[in-house]
N, C-alpha and C positions, 0 to 999 in steps of 0.2 A: 579501410573505408573506401567504398566505391566513389567514382567521380560524381555520380548523381547525388549521393549523400553529402559529399564535400561541398558541392554547389549549393545544395539546399541549406546547409548549415551556414555557409558564408552569406547567402541571401537573407537568412533569418537575422543575422547580426547587422547587416547593412540597413535593413528596413526598420530595425529596432522594435520588433514585435516582442516586447518583454511582458512576462506574466508574473505577478507577485501577489502575496496575500498578507493579511494582518489580523492580530488579536490583542486584547487588553491585558492589564497588569495583574489583576487579582485572580490568577489561575491556581487552583488547588489541585496539584498533581499528586496522586497517591505515591507513597514511598516506593522507589524502584529497587530497594536493597533486598537482602535475602528474605526478610520477613514479608515484603510485598510480593515476592515470587513464590511464597510457600505453597500456594494451591496449584501451581503450574507444574506439569510433569517434568521429571528430572531430565527427560530427553531433550528439553529445550536448552537448559544451561550446560548440558554435557555435550551438545552437538558441535561438530566442527563448523567452521565459518561457512564454507561452501560444501553443501551436502553431496554425497555420492549415493544415489538411489539405484536400485536394480529392479528390473521387470519381474513381477510375480508370474511364475510359470504354472503353479498348481491352481486348479479351479477352486472356486469357493466351496466351503463345506456344504453338505446337504442342508437344505432349508434356507440358504442365502442365495438370492437371485444372482445371475451371472454378471449383471451390470446394474448400476443405479439408474433411476428414471430421471433423466436430465433433459432440459430443453435449452440448448445453447449451441453456439457454433464450435467452440473448442472447450475441452475440459480435461482435468487431470485430478486424480485422487491418490494421495500418498499416505502410507502408514509410516509415520516418523519413528515409531518404536522398532519396527523390523527393518526399516529402510527400503520397503518394497513399494513399487508403483502398483496400486490395486486396479486402476482403470485409467485409460487414456483414450481420448478421441480428438484427432487432429491437433494433438498437443504441440506439434512443431510447425503449425501453420502460422505464418506471420500476419498479424492483423493489428489495427489500432487498439490501444489499451486505455485510452482516456485517462482518468485521474489515478489509475494505478501508477502512473508516472510519478506521483508525489512521494512514493516510497523512495525512489531514487533521488528526488530533490532533497528530501529530508536527510538522507545519508550523506550526500555531498555537502550540504550546508553544515551538518554537525562535524564532519571531518575537516572542515575549513578552519576549525579552532576559534570561530567567532564567539564572543561572549554573548550568551543567550539573554543576559540581563541588559544588553544594549537596547536602545530604543530606535524606532523608525516610524515614519509617518506615511499613511496611505496617500498615494498621489493619483491624479487623473489617469496617468499611464497604467497604474496598477489596476484601475477599475475598468479598463478597456475590455469590452465583450464579457463583462462579469457583473451583470446587474443583480443577480441573486446572491447577495452578500450582506452580512450584518456589519461589515467593516466600511464605514462611510469614508469618503475622501476627507482627509484632514485629521482623522483619528491617529493619535500617537499611542503606540503600544510597545511593550517589550517583545524582543524577538522570540522568547519562549512562548508567548501568547500567539504570535503569528504561526509558530510551529504547531501549536495545539489546534488552531483554526484550520490549518491545512490538513491535518491528519484526522481530526474528529469530525468536522462538518464539511471537509473537502473544499474549503474556501480557496478560490482561484486567486483572489487578491493577495491572500496571505502567502501563497506560493511565490508570487512575483516579488513580494517584499523580501522574502528569504533569499531569493536568487540574487537580488541586487545589493544585499546587505552582507554578503559573505566575503567581502574584502577583495573582490576581483570584478573585472568588467563582465557584463551579462554574457557576452559571447564566450568568454573564458569559462564561465560557470557551466554553460551548455556543453562545451568541449569536455570539461571535467566530468560531467554526467556520462557522456559517451565513453570516456576513458575508464570510468568506474565500472561501467557495464562490461567492458572488455576484460578488466581485471578479474571480474567474477565469472568469466566464461560465458557471458550472455551474448553470444555471437549473432543472434537474431534480433537484438534489441538496438534501437536507434531513436533518439529524441531530438527535437529542434527547439523545445521550450519546456519550462518547468511545471506547467499546470496540467497538461493532458488535453487542453482544448483543441490542439492541432491534430488532425487525423494522420499526420506524418510521424507522430510518436507511435512507434510500432514495436511489437514483441511477440512472443509466443506463450502459450500456457506453461510450457516447460521452463522457459526463462523467468516467467513471473513467479513460479514456485520457488526458484532459487533466490530471486530478488526478495521475496517475502521472508524466506528463511534467514537470509543475511540481515535484513532490516530489523527483524525481531530480536537479533542478538544485542541490539542497542536497547537498553532498558527503558530509556525515555520514549522511544518510538513504540516499544512494546506496551508500556503503560498507557500512553495516550490513545492508542488505537483500540483499547478495551474500555475506555471510559464511556458510560452510557450518555453522559452529557457533561457540560462544564459551564460555569458562569465566569465571565471575564469582564474586565472594566477598563476602558481606555483611560489613559493618564490625564487627558484633557477634556473629559466629559463626565457628567454625573450618571450617565446611563450604564446599566449593567447588561451585558449581552449574554443571552442564554443560547448555547450552541448544542445541538443534538447530534449524536453519532449517526452517520449515514448507514451503518450496519444495523438494520432493524431487528435482526435476530438476537441482538444483545438484550432487547427488551422483552424477550419471550422465553427466558430461562435457559438459553444455550450458553455454554461456557467457551470463551475464546482466549487464546494466547495472543491473538492480534489479527488484524486484517485491514483491507482497504477496498473501497468501492470505486466505481468509475462509470461514467456515461457520457457519450456524445452520440449523435445519430449514426455516424459512420462506424462506431465501435459496438453499438448495442449496449446492453446493461451487463456490467462486469463486476466481479468481486474475486479477490484473492484472500483467503481466510485460513486460519489454523485453529482448529477447535480441539477440545479435550473432554473426556468423560470421566466420571467418578471411578470407573473400573480400570483405568489405566490407558485408555486409548489417546493417541495424539495424532491427529489427522490434518493434512493440508488438502484443501479443495480449491481448485481454480475453475471459475466459471467465466467464460468470455463470450460475448455476443448473444446473450439471452434476448429474446424479442420484446419482453416487457420487464418492468421493475419487479412485479410479483413473481414472474417465472424465474428471475435471477435468484431471489431468496428461496423459492420453493426448490429450485435445483440445488442450491447450497445445502439446504436442510436435508434433502434426499440423499445427497452425496455423503454427508456426515453420518446420518443414521444408518445408511447402508454399510459404511466402513466400520461403524461401531459394533456391527454384528459379527465381525471377524474375531476369532479368539486372540487375546493378547498373548504375546510371546516375548521372551527376552530379546534385547536388541541384537540385531545381526551384525552390527559394526563393532569393531574393537574400540 
């Protein structure tokens, strides 16, 4: 870790800029067992934890454009069946990743061994710089619901709650996030808080692809990120909260194994997603720094549909 990053991490801990999020009790999560994964390509459950992709050297077949039509700063398109990178643009450029950070937050929280049926209450500190949230200060929720809010509706208060509820000081949680990134070989990834609101949370399209791949090996993360919406209820309120997935393509007939959106002004509009088709395609698409929300999803759609035109082949990896 560089001296600059060490100083930033220490400063973050000293000033107590903690980010946490929350969700209610009645969360109906689909079964994450074998039956729940029946429609998902076998390449997901058979994949190694950290993928080894290779650059595609052969040009696309006749009739397939050389590249997808994307409007973003960095991008990466991967065929998970063959293990080939079909397209990359500035995939190793370090840039802010906004709420894609929450994939790493969720991984570290779940690996802490904390009982997700434990409860926590949203505090004023959790609500700092997070006005767009269904989770009011004072709401008491189960941690499983905070996890859902963070991954489905990208709630920042929920992410902060998870970080402070993992049985360790906040600064230790952030340190663990960076250690986890290094364990996964994400050498260009560094975070200072768990929500993605800080523009110092940085990564690359290539690192984000690995992070998404690893996160989706966790069945709970995988199922939550594919829910169209969820209804959750605080333990101390009569209200039911309806949360909608920030991946709008879920509502337009596209099939996903999982994904996560992100936005802050410094990062632009981002999404990391893994989609699949009925004819056996399994494709990861990373879109970072799109200029508008609409162009983010248009670029994702174009990347997936372009990759689905490639012929499906047996897996290249053993």
